[in-house]
C-alpha positions as CSV (number, residue, x, y, z in Angstrom):
1,M,0.0,0.0,0.0
2,N,2.8,2.4,0.9
3,L,4.5,1.6,-2.5
4,A,1.8,3.6,-4.2
5,L,2.5,6.6,-2.0
6,V,6.2,6.3,-2.7
7,E,5.5,6.2,-6.4
8,L,3.2,9.3,-6.1
9,A,6.0,11.1,-4.2
10,Y,8.6,10.1,-6.7
11,N,6.5,11.2,-9.8
12,N,5.6,14.6,-8.2
13,S,9.0,15.6,-6.8
14,Y,10.9,18.4,-8.5
15,Y,13.9,17.3,-10.5
16,S,16.5,20.0,-11.4
17,S,17.7,18.0,-14.4
18,I,14.4,18.4,-16.2
19,D,13.3,21.5,-14.3
20,M,10.0,20.0,-13.3
21,A,8.3,16.8,-11.8
22,P,8.3,13.7,-14.0
23,F,4.4,13.7,-14.0
24,E,4.4,17.3,-15.2
25,A,7.0,16.4,-17.9
26,L,4.9,13.5,-19.1
27,Y,1.4,15.0,-19.0
28,R,2.3,18.7,-19.4
29,R,0.3,19.6,-16.3
30,R,0.8,19.4,-12.6
31,C,-0.6,16.4,-10.7
32,R,-3.7,17.2,-8.7
33,T,-4.0,14.9,-5.7
34,P,-6.8,14.9,-3.1
35,L,-4.3,15.1,-0.3
36,F,-4.9,18.8,0.6
37,L,-8.2,19.4,-1.2
38,D,-10.3,19.1,2.0
39,E,-13.2,21.4,2.9
40,V,-12.6,25.1,3.4
41,G,-11.6,25.8,7.0
42,K,-10.8,22.2,7.8
43,L,-7.2,21.5,9.0
44,Q,-5.0,19.7,6.5
45,V,-4.0,16.2,7.4
46,E,-0.3,15.9,8.5
47,G,2.1,13.2,9.5
48,P,1.0,9.6,9.8
49,Q,-2.6,10.6,9.1
50,I,-1.6,11.5,5.6
51,I,-0.4,8.0,4.9
52,Q,-3.5,6.5,6.4
53,H,-5.8,8.9,4.5
54,M,-4.0,8.1,1.2
55,S,-3.9,4.4,1.9
56,D,-7.6,4.4,2.5
57,A,-8.2,6.3,-0.7
58,V,-6.0,4.0,-2.8
59,E,-7.8,0.9,-1.3
60,M,-11.2,2.4,-2.2
61,I,-10.1,3.2,-5.7
62,R,-8.8,-0.3,-6.2
63,K,-12.0,-1.8,-5.0
64,R,-14.1,0.4,-7.3
65,N,-11.8,-0.5,-10.3
66,K,-12.1,-4.2,-9.5
67,A,-15.9,-3.9,-9.3
68,S,-16.0,-2.0,-12.6
69,Q,-13.7,-4.6,-14.3
70,D,-15.9,-7.5,-13.0
71,R,-19.0,-5.8,-14.5
72,Q,-17.3,-5.4,-17.8
73,D,-16.0,-8.9,-17.8
74,S,-19.4,-10.4,-17.1
75,Y,-20.9,-8.4,-20.0
76,D,-18.2,-9.4,-22.4
77,N,-18.3,-13.0,-21.5
78,T,-22.0,-13.3,-22.3
79,H,-21.3,-12.1,-25.8
80,R,-18.3,-14.2,-26.6
81,R,-18.1,-17.8,-27.6
82,P,-15.1,-20.0,-28.0
83,L,-13.7,-20.2,-31.5
84,H,-11.9,-23.2,-32.9
85,F,-10.0,-23.1,-36.1
86,K,-8.2,-25.9,-38.0
87,V,-4.8,-25.5,-39.5
88,G,-5.2,-24.3,-43.1
89,E,-8.6,-22.6,-42.7
90,H,-8.9,-19.0,-43.9
91,V,-10.1,-16.3,-41.6
92,F,-11.1,-12.6,-42.0
93,L,-8.9,-10.2,-40.1
94,I,-11.2,-7.4,-39.0
95,H,-8.4,-5.0,-38.1
96,D,-4.6,-4.9,-38.3
97,V,-4.5,-5.1,-34.4
98,F,-6.8,-7.9,-33.5
99,H,-7.8,-10.2,-30.8
100,V,-8.6,-13.9,-31.3
101,F,-12.3,-13.3,-30.6
102,S,-12.3,-10.8,-33.6
103,L,-11.6,-13.6,-36.1
104,R,-14.4,-14.9,-38.3
105,Q,-14.4,-18.0,-40.4
106,Y,-14.0,-17.1,-44.1
107,V,-16.4,-18.4,-46.7
108,A,-14.8,-18.4,-50.2
109,D,-16.6,-16.0,-52.6
110,E,-15.4,-15.2,-56.2
111,S,-16.5,-11.6,-55.8
112,H,-13.8,-11.1,-53.2
113,I,-11.0,-11.6,-55.7
114,L,-9.6,-8.4,-57.0
115,H,-8.5,-8.4,-60.6
116,P,-5.9,-5.7,-61.4
117,T,-6.8,-3.3,-64.2
118,E,-4.3,-1.9,-66.7
119,V,-3.4,1.8,-66.2
120,Q,-2.8,3.9,-69.2
121,L,0.4,5.8,-68.7
122,D,1.8,8.7,-70.7
123,Q,5.1,8.3,-72.5
124,D,7.0,9.8,-69.6
125,L,5.4,7.1,-67.4
126,S,3.1,9.5,-65.6
127,Y,-0.6,9.0,-64.9
128,V,-2.9,12.0,-65.2
129,K,-6.4,12.1,-64.1
130,R,-8.4,14.3,-66.4
131,T,-11.2,16.6,-65.4
132,I,-14.4,16.4,-67.4
133,R,-16.6,19.1,-65.9
134,I,-17.9,20.8,-62.8
135,L,-21.1,19.2,-61.5
136,D,-22.1,21.4,-58.5
137,R,-21.0,24.2,-56.2
138,K,-21.4,24.7,-52.5
139,D,-20.0,26.8,-49.7
140,K,-18.8,25.2,-46.5
141,M,-19.1,27.4,-43.4
142,L,-16.6,27.2,-40.6
143,Q,-17.4,29.5,-37.8
144,N,-16.5,32.9,-39.4
145,K,-15.1,31.5,-42.7
146,R,-16.7,30.5,-46.0
147,I,-14.9,27.9,-48.1
148,P,-16.2,27.6,-51.7
149,L,-16.2,24.1,-53.0
150,V,-16.9,22.6,-56.4
151,M,-17.8,19.0,-57.3
152,V,-15.5,17.9,-60.1
153,L,-16.1,14.9,-62.4
154,W,-12.8,13.1,-63.0
155,Q,-12.0,10.5,-65.6
156,R,-9.7,7.9,-64.1
157,R,-8.9,4.9,-66.4
158,E,-12.3,3.7,-67.7
159,T,-14.3,5.0,-64.7
160,E,-15.6,8.4,-63.8
161,K,-15.6,9.7,-60.3
162,A,-16.9,13.0,-58.7
163,T,-15.2,14.6,-55.7
164,W,-15.5,17.9,-53.8
165,E,-12.5,20.1,-54.4
166,L,-11.5,23.6,-53.3
167,E,-12.7,26.1,-55.9
168,S,-9.5,28.2,-55.7
169,R,-7.3,25.2,-56.4
170,M,-9.4,24.1,-59.3
171,R,-9.4,27.6,-60.8
172,A,-5.6,27.7,-60.6
173,E,-5.0,24.2,-61.9
174,H,-7.9,23.9,-64.4
175,P,-9.0,27.4,-65.6
176,E,-10.7,25.8,-68.7
177,L,-13.5,24.5,-66.4
178,F,-14.7,28.0,-65.4
């Protein structure tokens, strides 16, 4: 129990090498502890009572954290089921950082296969998307600023795609559209 108080004292002590406390260096603010935040007019706790007061507070926080974790565990455990995979089976990875319970069995589907398309490159091996026309205009309002936007229809390979672009940039790069 006193180890937590030693850690608190260590992290909130001034260090001349960094010209501040480690907590302040890490979080860019001073540590606010409930140690001397008692009611107005009440004497501050001193001596051994400080240790007892803080030990009681740490114990209460640990109990509340444990109760909260137990509630979350019981909720999660009702929604999870054990998954069993065989060597060689395919699985979907839902996210690049994943937990085993995030894995789902993969069912093969031809529509999931991506076929590369040929890209038409210029002679200098550059790829240019070409503008076709402006489809729409709108103003985006940010507090006290108006940002004019235009919806531009682009031709990329064999497909056409429309995106919102800054009007000023499009006027500079593609004056023929205006």
